[in-house]
N, C-alpha and C positions, 0 to 999 in steps of 0.2 A: 732274661726272665721279667715278666710283667705281673702284677697283681692289681686287678681292679676291685676296689673295696667299696662295699656298702651300696651298690646300685640296685635299682629296682629292675629286676630281669624280666624281660618279655622274651621267652624262649621260642616262640612259634610252634611249640609242641603241645603245650597246654594253655588253656585260657588264663590260668591263675598266674598273677605276677607275685614276685616275692623278693625280698631284700637278701642279697647274697654277695659273695666275693667269687671272682673268677681268676684262677692262676693259669698263666700262659708261658709255654716253653717251647722253643724250636718251632714256632709258628703254629702250634696246636693248643687247643683248650685242654688243659691237663686235669683241672679240678674245679668243680663248682660247689660251693659250700659256705658255711658260716665261719667267721673268724679264722680265715686262712692267713698264714704268715710264712715267709720264706726269706731266709738270709740273702741279702744282696738283690732282692727283687726290687725293680722299679715300681713304685706304688702310684696308681691313678685314683685319686679320691672321687668316687662317684656318688658321694652322699647327696641325696636329693635329686639326683639325675636317673635318666631311664636308659637301660642297656638293651640293645636290640642286635639280632643277627644282621650281618650286612645285607643290604638290598640287592636283589637280583632281577635282572631283566631278561626274559626267556626269548626276546626277538627284537633285534636292532641291527643297524648297519654302521655303528660307530667304528672308526678306524678304517672305513672303506669309503667314506665321504667326507673329504677334507673340509674342516671348519673355515668359512670365509674365503674358500678357494674358487668354487665354481667348477667348470668342466674338468680342469686338470686334476681336481680332487675326486672326481667321480669314478670309483673303482668298484662299484657293486653291482652294476648291470652290464652284461656283455651282449652287445646288440648286433652281433654278426650271424647269430645261429639261435633259433628258438629252443634248441635242446642242447644244454651244455652241462651235464652232469659231472664232466671231468675237471671242471674249475673249482679251485679251493679258496676259502676265504683267507687262509693264512698266507697265501701268495700275494695278496693286495693290502693287508693290514699294515697301518702306520702307527707304530707305537708312540710317535711324537705328536699325534693329533692332540690339540688342546682339550678336546672332549673327554679324553681319557682322565686327566687330572681333575676336570671340572666334575665329572661323575663320581670319582673317588672322594673328593672333598664333600660331596652331597650324600655319601654313605652308600652309593652303588658300587659294590666291591667285587662283582662278577656279572658277566653278561654273555648272551649268545649273539654272535654277529656272523653275518654272511651275505650271500647274494640277494639281490632284490627280486622283484616279482615281474620283470619284463619278460622272462622266458617260461615256457611251459615246464622245463626242468632247468634249474638254475645253478646247481652245484652245492658244495658242502659247507655247513656251518661249523664254527668253533666256539667253545666256551673258554673265555679268557678273564684274567683279572687286570684291572687297568693301572697296573704299576710295572715299570721296566723299560728297558731300551731295545730288547729283542723279543720278537713275538714268540719265538721258540720256547723262551723261558716264562712267558706269561700264560701259556696254555693250561687250562685245567683239564680239558678233554678235547680231542679232535680225532675223527670227525664225530659230530654229535647228531647230525641230521642231513638229509638231502632235500633241498629246497625245491618245491614245485608250485606252480601258480595257476589259478583259475580266475575266470571273470574278465574284467575290462582290460587289465594291463597287458596281457599277451596279445589281445585283439588289437589294441591301439598301437603297440610297438612294432607288430609284425603284420599290419593290415596290407602291406604291399609285398610281403614275403611269404604268403601262403596261409596265414591264419586270419580269418574274418568272422569266425563265429566261435561260440563256446564248444560247440561240437568238435571242431578241429582241435582246440586246445586239449581236450580230453583224449582225443585220438592220437595226438602227438605223444602224450605220456603213456598210453597203452602200448603204442608201437615200440617206444624205447624200452619199456619194461619186458615186452615179449621178446624183443631182439636180444636183450641181455639174458633172458631166461634160457633161450636156445644156445647161446654163446657159453653160458655157465654149464649147461648139460653136456655140450661137446668138450669142454675142458675136463670135466669129471670123467667122461667116458674115455678120454685119451689117457688118463692116468699118468704114468711116468714116460709114456711113449711120446717123445717130442715131435716126431713125425706126423702124429695124428692131431696135434694141437690146432685149433683154429687160429687164423691170422689174427694178430693182436688188434683188439678194438678198444680203444681207450674209453669211450663212452660206455660200453658194456662192462668193462672192468670196474668202472666207477659206480655202477649200479649193482654189483654183486653183493656188497655189504647190506643193501636194502633188501634185496631178495633173501638173503640169509638172516633178516631180521636183526642184524647187528646195529643198524641204525633205522630210524623211521623216515617216511616222507614227512617234510614239514610243509603243510599245504596252506598257502596264501588263499583264503576264501572269505569274502565279505557277505555275499548274499546267501540266503538259505539254500537256493537251488545248487550253488556252487559247493556249499558245504557238503551236501548230500552226494554230489558227483565225486568229491574227493573220497568220501566213506565208500561209495560203490567201487571205486578203482582199487582202493587199498584192500577191500574184501576179495575182489576178483583175483588178485595176485597174492593174497596171504601175507601182505607186508604190514609193518607198523606204521602208525600215523599220529601226528599231532596236528591240530587245527588251529591256525593263526589268523587273527583279526576277528573273525566270528562276529562281524558287526550286527547281523540279524539274529544272533544267537538267542536273544530274549523272546523272539517270535517262535522258536522251536525248541525251547528249553527242555520240555519233556522228552522229546525225541533224542536230544543230545545226552540227557541223563542216562537213557537206556543204552546208548552206544559206549559210553564211558571212555572216550578218547579224551586226552588232555587238551584243554582250551586255552589259548593265549588271546586275550581280549584287548583291542586297541588298535590304533591310536584314537582317542576320543576327543582331545583338544581340537579346537579349530573349525573351520568351515568345512562343509560337506562339498569337497572339490569335484566330485563325480557322482553319477547316478547311484552307484552301488553303496554309497555312504549316506543316503538320504535318511535311513532309519537308524543312524547311530545315536545313541544315548548313554549317559553314565549310569543309567539303571541296569544296563546289561550284565556287568559282572556280578552284581548283587542277586539279580534274578536267576542266573545260572548257578550261583553257589547255593542258593536256597533250594534249587531243584535237585541238588546232589551232584552237580558237575565238578570236575577238577579244574579250577579256574586260576589263570595267572593274569596279572595286568601288565601290559607292555607299553612302551613308548613308540616303538618303531623308529627310533631315532635314525635320522635326523628330523623326522616328521614332528616329534616332540622331543626337545632336548633331553638326553639321557639323565641329566642331573635333576629333572623334574619327575622322576619316577615316584618318589614319596608323595608328591603333590597329586598325582594321578590316583593313588590309593585314597587320599583325602577326598578327592572329588567323588569317587565311588561311594565312600562312606556318607557323604553329604546326600548322595542320591539314594540312600537306603541300605547300602552293604553293611553287614555286621563288621564291626571294627577288627575282630579277631580273623575273620575271614579275609579281610583286606589285608591284614599284616601277613597271613599265609600266602596271599596272592602275589606278594612281592618278596617272599623268602623262601619257605620251604617248597611250595608249589612250583615255582619256576625251576628250583633245583631239581625236583623230581621230573618236571617236564623236559628237561634237557639232559637228564641222566647223571647228575653229579651230586645227588643228595647224600651220598656217602661221605662227602667232604665238607659241603656247605649248606646253608639254608636254615639253620637253627642253632641255638645255644645248647650244645651238648658236648660232654667230654669225649675227646678224641677227634672232634672236628677241627677244621681249619680255624684259626683265631681271626676271623673276618668279623669285626664287631663295630657297632655304632653307638656312641654315647651321646645322649641327647638331653638338653635342658628344655623340657616341655615335650610336646607331641610332635613326632616327625612328620606326621600327615596333616599338620596345621602350619600355615605360613608363619606363625609365631614361634614355632619350634626352632631352637638353635642347636646345631651339631657342635659339640665340644671337642670330640676325638673320633677319629676313624681309624681302625686298625685293619691291615690286610696282611694275612700271614703273620700276625703278631707284631707288625711294624707300624708305627704311627705314619699316617699320610700327612705330608707337608703341602 
């Protein structure tokens, strides 16, 4: 049992901050209040310090791209087939990737990780915490989404294997969803009669949770036209959708506000390495939030190191984003975006004790993290 005493709490639920104690037991936040005391509880004196929910990244590839390894560590893009819904992030994740501990020490206590954007359909994402030696024990939720991709990447990766335009990328996604829809209908019509079941189709099986709206499509889309293509296809098949990267989102903010799909914005650090990134700006998350969109800020690690997620929020604030909106964009919003807000994303009783204690502002380079707790245990 741990009691955090006299910290200034930033709950990510309300704008108001307040000084209070947090009692933690069995990995959960048990009580938030004044003058809490419990016999034999370990006390963390947070007087003068700021207490935040653990930071969350809604989109990265950490654990699938080995740190300092190169090709041997690249396990997030399967380049033999442009349609691979059957592949699973958990089968490639390396819990001993140094990026895990680097992220945890920086206050990133949970993240969504999965396949890259080489494929029209890339496979399933997982939400994990960066502590442990076995991925099965690190999972918060799996699967959380089915990756799909629009724009330059599928064109570039498969230009000699049947994809040379955005139109073909979209058609590949439609074809896979339509095939899965027919497969699902045949399975349902067969009922308990095994003789009437269709031949097993691994790809279609993997897409049934998408068609059943159990998990959304997680659509990589930078350009405005690609964003709208993703929305068009999701509506055609009646499936859930989250929009990832949204680089030109500031150019279509009012339209995105009408659509109400969750948006994961980034990565914004660095050079515009391809045409579809030419309009990227740190102003995007703030503009989208002001328009009424549901916004998360992401690193897309390894593009931006995962441990720099708090600094990404800081750059968004510098570019005009409201600080409370930025806090929510790296806490409760990504938790909602990936479907785990019942457990993480805010300082509330009953939630996982994923907590960051900071001397100063975590979104400023001068802020110093004093303690990080994941499931109520100190990160070393």
